[in-house]
C-alpha positions in Angstrom: 117.5 129.5 66.2 113.8 129.3 67.4 114.5 131.1 71.0 116.5 133.8 68.5 113.2 133.9 66.6 111.0 134.6 69.0 113.3 137.5 70.9 113.3 139.4 67.7 109.5 138.7 67.2 109.1 140.0 70.9 111.5 143.0 70.5 109.3 144.2 67.7 105.9 144.1 68.8 106.3 145.4 72.6 102.3 144.7 72.8 103.2 140.7 72.4 106.1 140.8 74.9 103.7 142.7 77.5 100.8 139.8 77.3 104.1 136.9 77.7 104.8 139.3 81.2 101.6 138.4 82.5 102.8 134.5 83.2 99.1 133.3 82.4 100.4 129.6 83.6 100.8 128.6 87.1 103.3 126.0 88.1 101.8 122.9 89.8 101.9 123.5 93.7 102.7 120.0 95.4 100.4 120.8 98.3 102.8 119.4 100.7 101.0 120.6 103.7 98.1 118.3 103.2 100.4 115.0 103.3 102.0 116.5 106.5 98.7 116.8 108.2 96.9 113.3 107.5 100.4 111.7 108.2 100.9 113.9 111.5 97.1 113.6 112.2 97.4 109.6 112.0 100.6 109.3 113.4 100.0 111.6 116.7 96.6 109.8 117.1 98.3 106.3 117.4 101.2 107.7 119.4 98.6 109.2 121.8 96.9 106.0 122.5 100.4 104.3 123.0 101.3 106.8 125.6 98.7 106.1 127.9 99.2 102.4 128.6 101.0 101.2 131.5 103.9 99.2 131.7 103.7 96.4 134.6 106.7 95.0 136.0 105.8 91.5 137.5 107.5 88.8 139.2 105.0 86.3 138.8 101.4 87.2 139.6 103.2 90.4 142.0 103.4 94.2 140.8 106.8 95.1 141.3 107.9 98.9 141.5 110.9 99.5 141.3 113.4 101.5 139.0 112.7 99.8 135.5 109.0 100.8 136.4 110.0 104.3 137.4 111.4 104.8 133.9 109.1 103.2 131.6 106.0 104.8 133.0 106.7 107.9 134.4 110.4 109.9 133.5 112.7 107.5 130.9 114.9 110.6 130.9 115.9 114.1 132.4 114.0 115.9 129.6 111.0 113.9 128.9 107.6 112.6 130.7 106.7 108.9 129.7 103.7 110.0 128.1 106.1 112.3 125.6 108.6 109.8 125.5 106.5 106.9 124.2 104.4 109.1 121.7 107.6 110.5 120.3 109.1 107.0 119.7 106.0 105.6 118.0 106.2 108.9 115.8 109.3 107.9 114.9 108.6 104.1 114.7 105.8 104.6 112.4 107.2 107.6 109.9 110.5 105.8 110.0 109.3 102.4 110.0 112.4 101.8 112.4 112.6 102.5 116.0 116.1 102.7 118.6 116.2 103.0 122.3 119.6 103.1 124.1 120.3 103.4 127.9 122.7 105.9 128.5 125.7 105.2 131.2 123.1 107.0 134.1 120.6 104.6 133.2 118.4 107.5 130.8 116.2 105.2 128.0 117.0 107.7 124.8 115.4 107.5 121.5 118.1 108.0 118.5 117.2 110.4 116.0 119.4 108.9 113.7 121.7 105.6 113.3 123.3 102.9 111.5 121.9 99.4 111.2 124.7 96.9 110.8 122.8 93.8 109.7 123.9 90.2 109.8 123.1 86.7 108.8 124.7 84.7 112.5 126.0 87.6 114.1 124.5 89.7 116.5 123.1 93.0 114.8 125.1 96.2 115.8 124.0 100.2 115.7 126.9 102.8 115.0 126.9 106.4 114.8 123.8 106.5 116.9 122.2 110.5 117.1 120.1 111.9 119.8 119.9 115.0 119.0 123.0 117.0 118.5 125.2 114.2 120.1 126.3 111.3 118.1 127.6 108.2 120.3 131.6 107.1 119.4 130.6 103.4 120.4 128.7 100.4 119.3 125.7 99.4 120.5 125.3 95.7 120.3 121.3 94.6 119.5 120.6 93.1 122.8 121.4 96.1 124.6 118.8 98.3 122.8 114.9 98.1 121.9 114.7 97.8 118.5 111.5 97.9 116.5 110.3 97.5 113.2 106.8 98.8 112.3 106.1 96.8 109.5 108.0 94.7 106.5 108.2 97.8 104.2 108.4 101.0 104.9 105.1 103.1 104.9 106.8 106.4 103.1 106.4 105.1 99.7 103.2 103.8 99.5 102.3 107.4 101.0 104.3 109.0 98.3 102.8 107.0 95.5 99.0 107.9 97.1 99.6 111.5 97.4 100.7 112.0 93.9 97.9 111.0 92.8 95.7 113.2 95.6 97.8 116.0 95.5 97.4 116.6 91.7 93.8 116.8 92.2 93.6 118.6 95.2 95.8 121.4 93.6 94.0 121.5 90.5 90.5 121.9 92.5 91.7 124.5 94.7 93.4 126.9 91.5 89.9 126.2 90.0 87.9 127.3 93.4 90.3 130.5 93.0 89.3 131.4 89.4 85.8 131.0 90.1 85.2 134.3 91.3 88.2 135.7 90.1 87.6 139.1 88.2 89.0 139.9 84.8 89.0 142.7 82.5 90.4 144.5 79.6 92.1 147.9 79.2 91.8 149.8 75.9 94.5 152.2 75.0 93.7 155.1 72.3 95.2 154.6 69.3 97.2 158.1 69.5 98.5 157.2 73.0 102.4 156.2 72.6 103.1 152.7 73.6 106.5 152.9 74.7 108.0 151.5 78.3 106.6 155.0 80.0 102.9 154.3 78.9 103.1 150.6 79.4 104.4 151.7 82.8 102.0 153.7 83.6 99.4 151.3 82.4 100.9 148.2 84.9 100.2 151.1 87.8 97.0 151.5 87.0 95.9 147.8 86.9 97.7 147.5 90.2 95.9 149.7 92.1 92.3 148.4 90.3 93.0 145.0 91.8 94.4 146.4 95.0 90.7 148.3 95.2 89.0 145.6 94.2 90.7 143.0 96.7 90.6 144.9 99.7 87.2 147.2 99.8 83.5 145.1 99.1 82.7 148.3 97.0 85.6 149.6 95.0 85.3 153.2 93.0 88.0 153.5 90.4 88.5 156.7 88.1 88.7 156.6 84.6 92.4 157.5 83.6 92.2 159.5 79.8 93.2 156.8 77.0 92.4 154.3 79.6 89.3 152.1 79.6 88.9 149.3 81.7 86.0 146.8 80.7 85.3 143.5 83.1 85.0 140.4 81.1 84.3 137.8 84.3 81.9 135.6 82.6 80.9 134.3 86.0 80.0 137.2 87.2 76.8 137.2 89.4 76.9 133.2 88.7 77.0 131.1 92.3 77.7 127.9 90.2 80.8 126.0 90.6 83.1 124.3 92.3 82.3 124.1 96.2 84.8 124.2 99.2 83.1 120.7 100.3 84.3 119.2 97.2 87.9 120.0 97.8 87.3 119.0 101.5 86.5 115.5 100.4 89.7 115.1 98.3 91.3 115.9 101.6 89.3 114.0 103.8 89.6 110.6 100.9 93.5 111.1 101.4 93.1 111.0 105.1 91.2 108.0 104.8 93.8 106.2 102.5 96.4 106.8 105.3 94.7 106.0 108.0 93.9 102.9 106.6 97.5 102.1 105.6 97.9 102.5 109.4 94.9 100.7 110.6 93.1 103.5 111.8 89.3 103.6 111.6 88.3 107.0 109.6 85.3 107.8 112.1 87.8 108.0 115.4 89.7 110.3 113.8 87.0 112.7 112.4 84.9 112.7 115.5 82.0 110.9 114.2 79.4 109.4 116.9 78.4 106.6 114.5 79.5 103.1 116.3 82.2 104.4 118.2 82.1 101.4 120.8 82.5 99.2 117.7 85.2 101.1 115.6 87.9 101.5 118.8 87.5 97.8 119.8 88.5 97.2 116.4 91.2 99.9 116.4 92.8 98.5 119.9 92.4 95.1 119.0 93.7 94.8 115.2 96.0 98.2 115.6 97.2 99.4 118.8 97.7 95.4 120.4 99.6 94.4 118.1 102.4 97.2 118.4 102.3 96.7 122.3 102.7 93.1 121.5 105.9 94.0 119.6 107.1 96.2 121.8 106.3 94.2 125.3 108.2 91.0 123.4 111.3 93.4 123.0 111.4 94.7 126.0 111.2 90.9 128.0 113.5 89.9 125.8 116.1 92.8 126.5 115.4 93.3 130.2 115.3 89.9 131.6 117.3 86.8 130.6 115.6 83.7 129.5 115.5 81.9 133.3 114.4 85.1 134.4 111.4 85.2 132.3 110.3 81.7 133.0 110.7 82.0 136.5 107.6 84.5 136.1 109.3 87.9 135.7 108.1 90.2 132.8 106.6 93.3 131.5 103.4 93.3 130.8 102.2 96.4 128.9 98.2 97.3 130.1 96.9 99.3 127.2 94.0 102.3 127.6 90.7 100.8 128.6 87.6 101.9 126.3 84.8 100.9 128.8 84.6 101.6 132.4 84.3 98.9 135.2 80.6 100.5 135.9 80.0 99.4 132.2 81.4 96.0 132.8 79.9 95.6 136.4 77.2 93.2 135.1 79.8 91.0 133.6 81.9 90.8 135.9 79.2 89.5 138.5 78.1 87.0 136.3 81.9 85.9 135.8 82.1 85.8 139.8 79.0 84.4 140.7 79.5 81.4 138.2 82.3 80.2 140.4 84.8 80.4 136.9 87.0 83.5 138.2 88.0 85.0 141.3 87.7 88.4 142.4 91.1 88.8 142.1 91.3 87.3 138.8 88.7 90.0 137.7 90.7 92.9 139.2 93.7 92.1 137.4 91.8 91.6 134.2 90.2 95.1 135.0 93.1 96.6 135.2 93.8 97.2 139.0 95.8 95.5 141.3 95.4 92.0 143.2 94.0 92.4 146.7 95.2 91.5 149.8 92.0 89.6 150.9 92.4 85.8 150.6 88.7 86.0 150.5 88.9 87.2 146.5 91.7 84.5 145.9 88.5 81.7 146.2 85.3 80.9 144.1 82.1 81.2 144.6 78.9 80.0 143.4 76.2 82.4 144.2 73.3 81.2 141.5 71.4 78.3 141.5 73.7 76.0 139.4 73.2 72.3 139.0 74.9 69.6 136.9 73.4 68.0 133.8 71.7 65.1 133.8 70.6 65.4 137.3 67.6 66.7 138.9 69.3 68.4 142.2 69.5 71.9 142.0 72.0 74.3 143.9 69.8 73.7 147.1 70.4 71.0 149.8 66.7 68.9 149.7 
């Protein structure tokens, strides 16, 4: 009944109907692009870091370069390089909170785009309906034959969605407010002797559209007056420079990005490119974010590629992450460790990320400093 009454009033007075057609209220946008930008920025940053790691297949202290080494570090499958492969896997692992790698009949390592995880209490978990791109495997994959990781105990997406609910609302309101800051507003007077029928209203709307186009597309616009139509500008902020700035909108975007980065354990200074305390933040990022993730991947790889007897005999996979310091920056520290006799040259080479040298001299301990034992007066030189 209420709707019918409104329609009756609008039909009687076309001026009121015309004012409703202007759509003065705009529906709020979800601003989903801000969410995608923040998530993709953080996950891609973490993925690029992991993709620079080296998967070392070792037998004791010896580095083995076999087919497994080649697939993990060079060409996992026919369509991907190792860097692209691991970056893609980290993206799926973090975004979906679960990642699955299967091995095809020809030995290729494939990242599953979708799968069903069948969990059991005392039996081995299985994976069915494993989909890679547009192909679905019909067979069942047991847990012992795949690389399967969870990123964290709970999914990250509900947390990010709840954060975005507030930031997205604020971002949308600030953006709309900024759009209205210098918006042109005006009224059009119609002479009383002009008939306000549909034809007249159509001409009026066409006139307004032409004025809007002239103002929006030209720095200087001259609009001729129409007989019976008079345009009056009523913008309250005409000539004013006060109001919302773009920096305030950017602060909201940075605030949401900061929350997502915090959830992933990534210092915002590294993402934003700030030069303040880069080494300190990089060290914390590698220690508390990258290394725990590579430890998960390393443990899972050792379980799936080697038996318990092989692992205990010294066969294993070690993941060497990217170094944020060069050997030239570590030269003084390496010299002190070797010259004090605490470590051999080969031990330092392995710690710095290089293979052992075949020179037997680098397996010996040397003391090149004038050290002496406590509670003795004898120095390092013979008296």
